[in-house]
C-alpha positions in Angstrom: 0.0 0.0 -0.1 2.7 2.3 0.7 3.9 3.2 -3.2 -0.1 3.1 -3.9 -1.1 5.8 -1.1 2.0 8.0 -2.5 0.7 7.9 -6.1 -2.8 8.4 -5.3 -2.9 11.0 -2.5 -0.7 13.1 -5.3 -3.1 12.4 -8.5 -6.6 12.9 -6.4 -6.0 14.5 -3.1 -8.2 17.8 -4.2 -10.9 15.4 -5.7 -11.3 12.7 -2.9 -11.7 16.0 -0.1 -15.0 16.3 -1.9 -15.4 12.6 -1.9 -15.1 12.3 1.7 -18.7 13.5 2.3 -20.2 10.1 0.6 -17.7 8.2 3.2 -18.5 9.9 6.5 -20.3 6.4 7.7 -16.4 4.7 7.8 -15.7 6.0 10.9 -16.7 2.9 12.4 -14.1 0.7 10.4 -11.4 3.4 11.1 -12.2 3.0 14.6 -11.4 -0.9 14.5 -7.2 -0.1 13.5 -4.7 0.3 16.1 -4.5 4.1 16.7 -0.9 5.4 16.6 0.8 8.3 18.5 1.8 11.5 16.7 5.6 11.3 15.5 7.8 13.8 17.7 8.6 17.2 16.1 12.5 17.3 15.0 14.4 19.1 17.6 17.8 19.7 15.7 18.9 21.5 12.8 19.5 19.0 10.2 17.7 19.2 7.0 14.3 17.8 7.2 13.1 15.5 4.0 14.7 14.1 1.3 17.3 17.3 -0.5 19.2 16.5 -3.7 21.7 19.0 -5.7 22.1 17.5 -9.2 25.4 18.8 -11.2 25.2 18.3 -14.8 28.3 20.3 -16.0 27.7 23.8 -15.2 23.7 23.0 -14.8 22.3 22.6 -11.2 19.2 21.7 -10.0 17.6 20.7 -6.5 15.3 17.8 -5.8 13.1 17.7 -3.1 10.7 14.5 -1.8 7.7 15.3 -1.2 4.7 13.7 1.5 1.4 14.3 -0.3 -0.3 14.9 3.0 1.5 16.3 5.8 0.8 17.6 9.4 1.8 21.5 10.4 4.9 20.4 12.6 6.2 19.6 9.0 6.9 23.4 8.8 8.9 25.4 8.0 10.8 23.7 5.9 14.5 23.3 6.7 16.9 26.0 6.0 18.6 24.5 3.3 15.3 23.6 1.2 14.5 26.8 1.8 17.6 28.0 0.1 16.7 25.8 -2.6 13.5 27.0 -3.5 14.6 30.8 -3.5 17.1 30.3 -6.1 14.9 28.7 -8.4 12.9 30.0 -11.5 11.1 27.1 -12.0 9.4 24.6 -9.9 8.5 21.3 -11.2 6.0 19.0 -9.7 3.9 15.6 -10.7 1.0 17.4 -11.4 -0.8 20.7 -10.2 -3.3 19.4 -7.6 -4.3 22.9 -7.5 -5.6 22.9 -11.0 -9.4 22.7 -10.6 -10.1 23.2 -14.3 -7.8 20.0 -14.9 -9.4 18.0 -11.9 -13.3 18.5 -13.1 -11.7 17.5 -17.0 -10.7 14.0 -15.6 -13.6 13.3 -13.1 -15.4 11.1 -15.6 -12.1 8.4 -15.5 -12.7 8.6 -11.8 -16.4 7.0 -11.9 -18.4 4.0 -13.0 -21.1 5.2 -15.6 -24.7 3.5 -14.1 -25.6 0.8 -14.4 -22.3 -0.6 -14.0 -20.8 -0.1 -10.5 -17.7 -1.3 -8.6 -18.9 -4.4 -7.3 -19.1 -5.7 -10.7 -15.5 -5.5 -11.1 -14.4 -7.4 -7.5 -14.6 -11.1 -7.1 -17.3 -12.2 -5.2 -15.2 -12.7 -2.3 -13.6 -9.1 -1.7 -17.0 -7.5 -2.2 -18.3 -9.5 0.7 -15.5 -8.5 2.6 -15.7 -5.0 1.1 -19.4 -4.5 2.6 -18.5 -6.4 5.9 -15.8 -3.8 7.0 -17.9 -0.9 5.4 -21.3 -1.9 5.9 -24.0 0.3 4.3 -21.6 2.8 3.5 -20.0 0.3 0.9 -23.5 1.1 -1.5 -22.7 4.7 -1.5 -18.9 3.7 -3.1 -20.4 1.8 -5.9 -19.9 4.3 -8.6 -16.5 5.1 -8.2 -13.6 3.1 -9.1 -11.0 1.0 -6.8 -8.1 3.4 -7.3 -10.5 6.6 -6.3 -11.9 4.3 -3.3 -8.5 3.5 -2.0 -7.2 6.8 -2.3 -10.4 8.1 -0.7 -9.8 5.7 2.3 -6.2 6.3 2.6 -6.8 9.9 2.9 -9.9 9.3 5.3 -7.3 6.9 7.7 -4.2 9.7 7.5 -6.9 12.5 8.3 -7.6 10.9 11.3 -4.3 10.3 12.6 -3.4 14.5 11.8 -2.3 14.6 8.8 -3.7 17.0 6.2 -3.9 17.1 2.3 -3.7 21.0 2.6 -0.6 20.4 4.6 0.9 18.5 1.4 4.4 19.8 0.6 3.8 19.0 -3.2 0.8 21.6 -2.6 2.8 23.9 -0.5 5.4 24.9 -3.3 2.2 25.0 -6.1 0.5 27.7 -4.3 3.9 29.2 -3.2 5.6 28.9 -6.6 2.4 30.7 -7.9 2.3 33.8 -5.4 6.1 33.8 -6.0 5.2 34.1 -9.7 7.6 31.5 -10.4 7.1 29.3 -13.7 5.2 25.6 -12.3 5.6 22.6 -14.9 4.2 19.5 -14.4 6.4 16.3 -15.1 3.2 14.4 -15.6 0.0 16.4 -15.0 -3.7 14.9 -13.8 -4.5 13.4 -17.3 -1.5 11.8 -17.8 -1.8 10.1 -14.3 -5.8 9.5 -14.4 -5.3 7.7 -17.8 -2.6 5.2 -16.1 -4.9 4.4 -13.4 -8.1 4.0 -15.6 -6.3 1.7 -17.7 -6.1 -0.8 -14.4 -7.3 -4.0 -15.0 -10.3 -5.7 -12.7 -7.7 -7.8 -11.6 -5.3 -5.1 -10.7 -8.5 -3.3 -8.7 -9.4 -6.6 -7.0 -6.2 -6.6 -5.8 -5.9 -2.9 -4.8 -9.5 -3.5 -2.8 -8.2 -6.5 -1.0 -4.7 -5.1 0.1 -6.7 -1.9 1.5 -9.2 -4.1 3.7 -6.3 -5.9 5.1 -4.0 -2.9 5.7 -6.9 -1.2 7.4 -8.0 -4.2 9.6 -4.4 -5.0 10.8 -3.5 -1.5 10.8 -0.5 -1.6 9.1 -1.8 1.4 6.6 -1.8 3.6 10.0 1.8 2.5 10.7 3.1 2.7 7.0 1.8 6.5 6.8 3.7 6.8 10.3 7.2 5.0 9.0 7.0 7.3 6.1 6.4 10.3 8.1 9.4 9.6 10.2 11.5 8.6 7.9 10.9 11.8 5.5 11.5 13.8 8.8 14.7 12.4 9.7 15.9 12.7 6.0 16.9 9.2 5.5 16.3 8.0 1.9 17.4 4.6 2.9 14.7 3.8 5.3 12.5 5.0 3.0 13.7 3.0 -0.1 13.2 -0.3 2.5 10.0 0.8 2.8 8.7 1.0 -0.7 11.0 -2.5 -1.6 9.3 -4.1 1.0 6.0 -3.2 0.0 6.9 -3.8 -3.8 8.3 -7.5 -3.0 4.9 -8.8 -1.0 4.2 -10.7 -4.3 3.9 -10.9 -8.2 1.1 -8.4 -7.9 2.9 -5.8 -6.1 5.8 -6.2 -8.1 3.7 -5.6 -11.3 2.1 -2.5 -9.5 5.5 -0.7 -8.2 6.8 -0.9 -11.9 4.0 0.8 -13.4 3.3 3.3 -10.3 7.2 4.2 -9.7 10.1 2.9 -11.8 7.9 3.7 -15.6 6.9 7.1 -14.6 10.8 7.8 -13.1 11.8 7.3 -16.4 9.7 9.6 -18.0 10.2 12.3 -15.8 13.8 11.8 -15.4 14.0 12.8 -19.4 12.0 15.9 -18.8 13.7 17.0 -15.7 17.1 16.7 -17.9 15.7 18.6 -20.6 14.9 21.5 -18.6 18.3 21.8 -17.0 20.4 21.7 -20.4 17.8 24.2 -21.2 19.0 26.4 -18.6 16.0 26.5 -16.2 16.8 27.5 -12.2 14.9 23.9 -11.1 13.3 22.8 -8.1 11.6 19.8 -8.5 9.3 18.3 -5.6 8.1 14.5 -6.4 6.9 11.8 -4.1 10.0 11.2 -1.3 9.4 7.2 -2.8 10.6 8.6 -6.3 13.9 9.6 -4.7 15.1 6.6 -2.9 16.4 3.0 -4.0 16.8 1.1 -6.5 15.4 2.5 -10.4 14.6 6.1 -8.4 15.0 9.2 -10.5 18.3 9.5 -8.1 19.1 6.0 -9.3 18.8 7.1 -12.9 20.6 9.9 -12.7 23.6 8.7 -11.3 23.5 5.9 -14.1 23.4 8.4 -16.6 26.5 10.3 -14.8 25.0 13.0 -13.3 26.6 14.5 -10.1 24.1 13.8 -7.2 25.0 14.6 -3.4 22.2 14.6 -0.7 22.2 18.2 1.1 21.7 17.4 4.9 
C-alpha cells in the first residue's frame, strides 16, 4: 500500500476531499484499526526531507521529496530547502493538484457510469469482505473505481492520524510558486495520471481493494503512514527505499504495481528534468519521496546517466 498511497494522494488529493462527504460513515471501520501516536517534532538543525543537488556540467537542479499529506509540524521547511527553492525560477511537480479545471476534466475517469458499479469489477469474496468492513457505506462507494476508493480511504485514515492534504508539501510549493510568480511545470499532469489508473485491469483493482481491506484491519496502513513520515523527517533515504522495496516484494502483483506506479514513471520524469536543466532552467523539483529513494528511482537513474548527485543534509 505504500506506493499506492504515495501516488494516489498526489493524483486526487483535491478530488477526494470532495468524495469524503460520501464516506462519512466509514468511521466505525477506521476505529477498528490500532491508533498511532503522533510523531515527535524534530529538534535538531538537520535538513528534514529528502533534498538532493543534481549537477550536469555547470547546470544545477534541486530535487525535494514530498509527503503528499502532511502535518503542521512539517513546517517551516528547513533552511537549506528554503534556499534551494529561493534560487529557482521554475518549480516542477508531478501534477498541479491546485488546478481545479484539470481536476474537473478527469472526473469521469474516476467513476462508473450506471448501471455499471464497483461490485461488478470485484471478485465475490472481495465484495463480501468490503461490505462487511464498510457496511451500508459500501453502497455509497459503488459509483467509484477501485483506485479512487483506495485513495479516499487512505486519505481519511491519514486525516484521522492528524495528517492534512492541505498541508501536503507539493501543494505547499505549488501555491508558493504561483504567489512568487515562478513558473510551475508538470512532469506528468492530472490527465496522464488518471489515464494510467483508468487502464488498470479488474484483477489489479480487485487486488488493490483486497490490500486496502487487509492493511486497514491490521493497522498496517497507519503504521506505514507513520513510518514514511518519520523517515521523511529524518531525511533517511535508505529507510524510505526499504519501505517501498518491502512493499513491492510482497508478491508478484505488488511488483507489477510498483513497476507501473513508480519505475516506469521515473524514467519519463528524469527525461523532462534533464531537458529543463539543459535548457538553463533553475529548477526546484518536488516529487513524492518514494521517487527519490532506492533502485530505479529518479536519483538512481540520474546517477547511472553520469550526473553528479549529492544529498543535502
